[in-house]
N, C-alpha and C positions, 0 to 999 in steps of 0.2 A: 504494500500500500504506500503510495507516494503521499507525503505530507508537505504541505506548503510551509515554508519557513519564513516568518516575518523578519524583516531587517531590524537589526538592533541599532537604536539611535545613538548618536554621540553622547547625548545626555545620560542615557542608561549606562553606557560604558564608563563615563566619568563617575557616576554614582556608585557603581559596583567597585571601581578602583579605589575610591575614597573609603568605602566601607571595609575593603580588604586590607588596605595599607594603613588606615588610621582608625582602628576600631574604637579607641577612646574618644576621638572627636565625634564619631557617629553616635556613640552612646550618650555623650553630652548633648548633642543636638536633639536627640529624641527625648532626653530628660527636660530640655527647655520646652519642647513641644508639649509635653505632659503638663508642665507647670503653667504654661499659657492657657491650656484648656481648664485647669483647675481654677485659675484666677478669673477666667471668663464666666464661669457658671455661678459665681458667688458675688453678691453685692458687697462692696467695701472689703474685698478680700485682701489680707496682708500679702505683700509682694516680696517679702524677704527671701522666700524659697525661689521665686522667679529670678530675683537679682543674683542669687547664688548660682543658679543654673546658667544664666547669661554669662556671668564671670568665668565659669568653667569653660564655656565655649570660646570666649575671648582668649583665655590663657592658652588653650590648646592651639588656637590659630597663631598666637604669638610664638609658640614653640616651633611651629613648622618652619623649616628652612625656606628662605625666600624663593629658591628655585622650585620647591615642590608646591607652592601655593597655586600657580596657574592650573595645575591639574586637579586641585582640590576645590577651589573656590567656586567655579562655575556650577557644579552640581549642588554645592551647599546653598548658593544664592537661589537657584531655581527651585530647590526642594523646600527651603525653609524661610524664604523671604517674607512670606505672610506672617510667620511666627516672630520674626524680628520686628516687623511693623506692629504686631499686636502687643509685643513686649513693651515697646515705647508707649503705646496708648494706655496700657494697663498701669504702668508705673506712673504715668502722668496723672491718671485718675486717682491713684492711691493717696492716702493721707500720710505723706512723708514729712520730714522736717524741712527746715528752711533751705536745706542744701539740694532739694529735689531738682531744681533747674540745672544746677551744676552737674548732677549725676546724669541727667538726660543729655546734656550737651556732650559730655564725655562719651556716652554710648553712641551718639550720632557720629561723632568724630571717628570713633573706632570702627563702626560699621561701614562708614564711608571709605575709610582708609583701606579696608579689606575689599572694597568693591561690592559689598553685600546690599547696599541701599543707596539711593540718591539722597544727598544731604538736604536738598531743597524740599523734597517730599517728606523727609523725616521731620524737619522743623515744622512743617504744616500739620503733620499728624499730631505732634505734641501740642501745638497751639489749639487745635480743635478739641483735643482731649481736655485741656485746661478749661475750655469753654463749656464742655459737657459737664465738668465737675464744678462749675461756678467758681473757679479760682481766679478772681479778678486781679488780686495783687501780683500773684506769680505770673499771670498772663501778661501784665504790663511790664514786668521785669524781663520776661522772655522777648517781648517786642522791642524794648528799648536798650537792652544790654547784651542780649545773647544772639538773637537771629541776625545773621550777616546781611540778609536782604529782606526788607519788609515792604510789602506792596499795599496798595489801597484795599485790596481784598482782605489782607490780614488784619488791617486796622478795622475794617468793617465787622469782622467776626468779634473783635474785642468790644467795639462800641455797641453792637447788638446785645452783648452780654451786660454791659453797663446799664443799658436801658431796661433789659429784662429783669434784672435783680434790683432795679431802682436804687442805683448808687447815687451818691451826692452829686450836685452840680459841679463841685470842685473836681471830682474824679473825671467827669465828662470834659471839662475845660482843660484839665491837665493833659488828656489824650490829644485834644485838638492842638494844643501848644507843642506837644512832642511830635506830632505829624508835621507841623510847620518847620520845626527845627531839623527834622530828618529830610526835608525837601520833598515831603509827600503831603502837601496841603489837602484838606478834605474837599472832595469834588461837590458840585452842586447836586448831583444825583445821590451821593451818599447822604448829604444833609436832608434832602427831601425824604428819602427812605426812613431816616431816623425820626424825623418829625411825624411821619405817618404812624410809626410805632408808638411814639409818645402820646399822640392824641387819637 
């Protein structure tokens, strides 16, 4: 009986090679995946285990010799990119201490340096997670001190939250002043949309 053999994709070959040559990395990646799932199904879930799982993956990637990374990272990115993005979102939603913005920036820098995520997308993921968690103060810090490039769309997300949670007028005007200083003055369309939400 003749059986048709399906071609093996380059991605499948890379994934198999990574698993065979770097079993510890593969184990840590699946542990990260498991912790992402656990944190996703619980409201206000602690993320200490998720952070430990992420740190284990990072440390394993750091150990890999530079010449071996090109054969390992493509399959890692394609298979686990959603888990890296979910990790950023879940940690941004969690009730961490005042250092949470710094922790997230470090994660983004590390993931981007490995080529596992686009930094611009990662910064936006965290910004929207802060908005989801009603974190006005840390969101302002993220926009004014940490994000390398801030657009009108990013400020719109923040101002929407300021209006939604009925922050003081001072908070609102502070944002407008920061936009002006950053060379991103509020557009007429943005002001009209905010007025509609207020009234």
